[in-house]
C-alpha positions as CSV (number, residue, x, y, z in Angstrom):
1,M,15.8,-18.9,16.7
2,S,16.7,-19.9,13.2
3,S,15.0,-18.2,10.3
4,R,13.4,-20.1,7.5
5,P,14.4,-19.7,3.9
6,L,12.3,-17.1,2.1
7,V,11.0,-19.7,-0.4
8,E,9.6,-21.7,2.5
9,I,7.9,-18.6,4.0
10,N,6.4,-17.8,0.6
11,S,5.1,-21.3,0.2
12,I,3.5,-21.4,3.7
13,G,2.0,-17.9,3.2
14,L,0.6,-18.8,-0.2
15,R,-1.0,-22.0,1.2
16,A,-2.5,-20.0,4.1
17,L,-4.0,-17.4,1.7
18,V,-5.5,-20.1,-0.5
19,S,-6.9,-21.9,2.5
20,A,-8.4,-18.7,3.9
21,L,-9.5,-17.0,0.7
22,G,-9.7,-19.6,-2.1
23,V,-7.7,-19.5,-5.3
24,A,-9.6,-16.7,-7.1
25,D,-9.6,-14.3,-4.1
26,T,-5.9,-15.1,-3.3
27,A,-5.1,-14.0,-6.9
28,R,-7.1,-10.8,-6.5
29,F,-5.4,-10.1,-3.2
30,L,-1.9,-10.6,-4.6
31,H,-2.7,-8.5,-7.6
32,Q,-3.0,-5.5,-5.4
33,Y,0.8,-5.6,-4.7
34,G,2.0,-5.6,-8.3
35,P,4.4,-3.0,-9.6
36,G,1.6,-0.8,-11.0
37,R,2.0,1.9,-13.6
38,G,3.0,5.5,-13.8
39,D,5.2,7.7,-11.6
40,Y,3.5,8.1,-8.2
41,T,6.0,10.8,-7.1
42,A,5.6,12.9,-10.2
43,E,1.8,12.6,-10.1
44,R,1.6,13.5,-6.4
45,D,3.9,16.5,-6.9
46,E,1.7,17.7,-9.8
47,L,-1.4,17.4,-7.7
48,L,-0.1,18.7,-4.4
49,G,2.8,20.8,-5.3
50,D,5.3,21.2,-2.5
51,P,3.3,22.4,0.5
52,G,5.2,23.5,3.6
53,F,4.3,22.3,7.1
54,E,2.0,25.3,7.8
55,D,0.2,24.7,4.5
56,A,-0.3,21.0,5.4
57,I,-1.7,22.0,8.9
58,A,-4.0,24.5,7.3
59,W,-5.3,21.9,4.9
60,V,-6.0,19.4,7.7
61,Q,-7.7,22.0,9.8
62,K,-9.9,23.1,6.8
63,R,-10.9,19.5,6.1
64,S,-11.7,18.7,9.8
65,G,-13.7,21.9,10.3
66,E,-11.2,23.2,12.9
67,P,-10.7,27.0,13.2
């Protein structure tokens, strides 16, 4: 099986999205996958710290109501 060039795949995919969603919703959909802002890793570490495995299990159990 031969692979298509990426530019062709992008073109076909974009046409499929526009056909299924329309131009405006296609733009909204694609906008979700932009580069974003900030530093996710630093923000996550600030919020969560560096929990160990046991801490993570305890957090899940607490949230799920398990003993």
